[in-house]
C-alpha positions as CSV (number, residue, x, y, z in Angstrom):
1,M,236.0,15.2,35.2
2,D,232.3,16.5,34.7
3,V,231.9,20.3,34.9
4,K,229.1,21.7,36.9
5,S,230.1,25.5,36.6
6,L,228.2,27.0,33.6
7,G,230.8,29.6,33.3
8,Y,233.5,27.3,32.7
9,R,231.4,24.6,30.8
10,T,230.7,27.8,28.3
11,D,234.5,29.0,28.6
12,L,235.3,25.3,27.3
13,I,233.5,25.7,24.0
14,F,236.3,27.5,22.6
15,P,239.2,25.3,23.3
16,A,237.0,22.3,22.4
17,F,236.9,24.0,18.9
18,D,240.6,24.4,18.2
19,G,242.6,23.8,21.4
20,E,243.0,20.8,23.7
21,I,241.3,20.0,26.8
22,I,242.6,17.0,28.4
23,D,240.9,15.2,31.6
24,R,243.3,14.0,34.4
25,G,240.3,12.9,36.5
26,T,240.6,15.7,39.4
27,Y,241.6,18.4,37.1
28,L,241.3,19.5,33.2
29,V,244.3,20.8,31.4
30,I,243.3,23.6,28.8
31,R,245.3,24.7,26.2
32,T,245.2,27.1,23.1
33,P,248.2,26.3,21.1
34,L,247.3,29.0,18.5
35,N,247.1,31.5,20.8
36,P,249.6,30.8,23.9
37,S,249.3,34.5,25.4
38,F,245.5,34.0,26.0
39,Y,246.1,33.2,29.8
40,W,242.4,31.9,30.2
41,G,242.8,29.7,27.1
42,N,246.0,28.2,28.8
43,F,245.0,27.2,32.2
44,L,244.1,24.2,34.7
45,L,240.6,23.6,36.0
46,F,240.4,21.7,39.5
47,A,237.4,20.1,40.5
48,H,237.6,21.9,44.2
49,P,238.5,25.0,45.4
50,P,242.5,25.2,46.6
51,G,243.1,23.2,49.8
52,K,245.8,23.3,52.1
53,G,249.1,22.2,50.2
54,D,247.7,23.2,46.9
55,Y,249.5,26.4,46.6
56,D,252.6,24.3,45.7
57,R,251.1,21.3,44.2
58,W,248.9,23.6,41.6
59,Q,252.2,25.4,40.5
60,E,254.1,22.2,40.1
61,I,251.1,20.4,37.7
62,F,250.9,24.2,35.9
63,T,254.8,23.7,35.2
64,A,254.3,19.9,33.9
65,E,251.2,20.5,31.9
66,I,251.3,24.1,30.6
67,G,254.8,25.2,30.9
68,K,257.0,27.5,32.7
69,P,259.3,31.0,31.8
70,P,260.4,31.8,29.5
71,Q,258.3,30.2,27.3
72,V,255.1,30.5,29.6
73,K,254.7,34.0,31.3
74,H,251.7,33.3,33.4
75,Q,249.8,30.8,35.8
76,A,246.1,30.5,35.8
77,F,243.9,28.1,37.7
78,G,240.0,27.7,37.9
79,W,238.0,25.8,40.1
80,D,234.5,23.9,39.5
81,S,232.4,25.8,42.1
82,T,229.3,27.8,41.6
83,Q,228.8,29.5,45.0
84,G,231.9,31.5,45.1
85,E,233.8,29.6,47.5
86,A,237.8,30.5,47.6
87,G,238.8,27.9,49.7
88,H,242.6,28.4,50.5
89,A,243.4,30.9,47.9
90,Q,245.0,33.4,50.4
91,Q,248.5,31.9,50.2
92,F,248.2,32.5,46.1
93,L,246.7,36.3,46.6
94,D,249.7,36.7,49.0
95,D,252.0,35.7,46.3
96,G,250.7,38.3,43.8
97,F,247.9,36.1,42.5
98,L,244.9,38.1,41.5
99,L,241.3,36.6,42.4
100,D,238.5,36.2,39.6
101,H,235.3,36.5,41.4
102,L,232.9,36.5,38.4
103,V,229.2,36.6,38.1
104,V,227.6,34.3,35.5
105,L,224.3,35.5,34.4
106,T,221.5,33.9,32.4
107,A,218.5,34.9,30.1
108,E,216.0,33.1,28.0
109,R,213.9,34.6,25.2
110,E,211.0,35.6,27.2
111,D,213.4,37.4,29.7
112,L,215.1,40.0,27.4
113,D,214.0,43.5,27.0
114,Q,214.2,44.7,23.5
115,R,216.9,47.3,23.1
116,T,217.7,49.7,20.1
117,A,220.5,52.3,19.2
118,P,219.0,55.0,17.2
119,G,221.2,55.8,14.4
120,I,223.4,52.6,14.6
121,T,223.1,49.5,12.3
122,I,223.6,46.1,13.9
123,R,224.6,43.6,11.8
124,R,226.9,40.5,11.5
125,L,230.7,41.1,10.5
126,Q,231.1,39.9,6.8
127,T,233.9,41.5,4.9
128,E,237.9,41.7,5.9
129,R,237.5,45.4,6.6
130,D,234.6,44.5,9.1
131,W,237.0,42.1,11.2
132,M,239.8,44.4,10.8
133,Q,237.8,47.0,12.5
134,S,236.6,44.7,15.1
135,I,240.4,44.2,16.2
136,E,240.8,47.7,16.6
137,N,238.0,48.6,18.2
138,Q,238.9,45.7,21.0
139,V,242.2,47.6,21.1
140,I,241.0,50.8,21.8
141,C,238.5,49.2,24.6
142,R,241.3,47.5,26.3
143,E,242.2,48.1,29.8
144,P,245.1,50.6,30.3
145,I,247.3,48.0,31.9
146,F,247.4,46.0,28.6
147,A,250.0,46.9,26.1
148,E,248.6,48.0,22.9
149,E,250.8,45.8,20.6
150,G,250.6,42.9,23.2
151,Y,246.8,43.1,23.1
152,R,246.6,43.8,19.5
153,V,248.7,40.1,18.7
154,F,246.3,38.4,21.3
155,R,243.4,39.7,19.6
156,Q,244.3,38.8,16.2
157,G,244.9,35.3,17.4
158,Q,241.2,35.1,19.1
159,V,239.7,36.7,15.6
160,K,241.2,34.0,13.7
161,R,239.7,31.4,15.7
162,Y,236.2,33.3,15.9
163,R,236.3,33.5,11.9
164,H,236.7,29.7,11.8
165,M,233.9,29.1,14.4
166,V,231.6,31.4,12.5
167,S,232.5,29.5,9.3
168,A,231.7,26.2,11.0
169,G,228.2,27.5,12.0
170,L,228.9,27.8,15.7
171,G,227.7,31.5,16.3
172,A,228.2,35.1,15.0
173,W,230.3,38.2,15.5
174,F,228.1,41.3,15.6
175,G,229.2,44.9,14.7
176,A,227.2,48.2,15.5
177,F,228.0,50.7,12.6
178,A,227.7,54.6,12.7
179,G,227.8,54.9,8.7
180,E,230.9,52.8,7.8
181,Q,232.7,52.7,11.0
182,L,232.5,50.1,13.7
183,V,231.6,51.5,17.1
184,G,230.9,48.4,19.1
185,D,231.2,44.5,18.6
186,L,230.5,41.3,20.5
187,G,230.4,37.7,19.4
188,I,228.0,34.9,20.6
189,F,228.8,30.9,20.2
190,C,226.8,28.2,20.8
191,K,226.9,24.6,22.0
192,G,223.8,22.4,22.6
193,N,221.3,24.7,23.9
194,L,223.5,27.3,25.0
195,G,224.8,30.5,24.0
196,R,227.9,32.2,25.2
197,Y,228.7,36.2,24.5
198,Q,232.1,37.1,24.1
199,S,233.9,40.4,24.2
200,V,231.1,42.9,24.6
201,Q,232.6,46.5,23.6
202,T,231.9,49.9,22.7
203,H,234.2,52.5,21.4
204,P,234.8,55.1,24.2
205,D,233.6,57.8,21.9
206,F,230.2,56.1,21.4
207,R,229.0,55.0,25.0
208,R,226.2,55.9,26.7
209,R,223.9,55.3,23.5
210,G,222.5,52.2,23.9
211,I,224.9,50.2,21.5
212,A,225.9,47.6,23.8
213,G,222.6,46.7,24.9
214,A,221.2,46.7,21.1
215,L,224.3,44.3,20.0
216,V,223.3,42.2,23.1
217,Y,219.7,42.0,22.2
218,Q,220.3,41.6,18.5
219,A,222.9,38.5,19.1
220,A,220.5,36.9,21.3
221,L,217.6,37.0,18.5
222,F,220.2,35.6,15.9
223,V,221.2,32.4,17.9
224,L,217.6,31.8,19.4
225,E,216.2,31.6,15.9
226,N,219.3,29.9,14.0
227,N,221.1,27.6,16.5
228,Q,218.7,26.1,18.6
229,V,219.5,28.0,21.6
230,D,217.3,28.6,24.3
231,K,219.5,29.4,27.2
232,L,222.2,32.7,26.9
233,V,225.2,32.8,29.3
234,I,227.2,36.1,29.8
235,V,229.8,36.7,32.5
236,A,230.8,40.2,34.3
237,E,232.7,41.3,37.1
238,E,230.8,42.0,40.4
239,N,229.5,45.5,41.0
240,S,230.5,46.7,37.2
241,P,228.6,48.8,35.0
242,A,228.6,45.7,32.6
243,L,226.8,43.6,35.0
244,R,224.1,46.3,35.8
245,L,223.7,46.8,31.9
246,Y,223.2,42.9,31.6
247,Q,220.5,42.7,34.5
248,S,218.7,45.8,32.9
249,I,218.2,43.6,29.7
250,G,216.7,40.6,31.5
251,F,220.0,38.5,32.4
252,Q,219.8,37.0,36.0
253,F,222.1,35.9,38.3
254,S,222.8,32.2,37.9
255,E,226.2,31.5,39.8
256,Y,229.9,32.5,40.5
257,Q,232.9,31.8,38.7
258,M,236.3,31.5,40.4
259,G,240.1,31.5,39.8
260,V,243.2,33.0,40.4
261,W,245.8,34.0,37.9
262,K,249.5,35.8,38.0
263,A,251.3,37.3,35.0
264,E,255.1,38.2,34.8
265,E,253.9,41.0,32.4
266,K,250.9,43.4,31.4
267,S,249.3,41.0,28.8
268,P,245.5,40.3,28.1
269,V,244.5,38.0,30.9
270,K,240.5,38.6,31.5
271,R,238.1,36.5,30.3
272,Q,236.1,37.7,27.4
273,D,233.0,38.8,28.3
């Protein structure tokens, strides 16, 4: 299956590194055995939006390919469209699934507006303490519906993956530091000429100081200069503060990214931008 969606193509950078991507012709099976609580690391990606009859069929395929309760506590389905088509998703929504209708943004070097955060140092994470601070910052910044300990376990699994990818030269993780305290962080990882951002978060006590913008800008410079990247990709929810921030830096609309998911418990479900 040849994936057209830029959002999903860059999502697949990560399971391609340490997970499984199985091509079934009309759909892909994506698994992340090292982090089974990551819903969008363990999902099905179909070639087309859901059609009539796919509500039952897709769930049967998910059970066969990914698993079922009690081992697997979620279901997640994406489809390879770029125009925001929902197809026959309503039956999923009627059964408690939630719709992801995300905006994929891109930028090249000449699009970027320089950003700084006075009094803040932006640098790549290096020490064990740096990485532990990153985990705690991401946990603090989680959405309230996510249980703290469950989210921490999820982040620990993600950080293990990211550290291996950094060691392999596939990208970097940046922190914003006020003195020795990490107050914001993000990752950026590459495949071919594409660089994809991950988990842009600023500590609640340090927001509205330009930190997220400075992180996005410095990470862009790093991969543009060191990883032969010429296009940057970032994903945000529609009408969100994050979307407006990325647009103000120079990112422009590219396409939509669509999917539905349902979980038995409030655990990490969102994509990582």
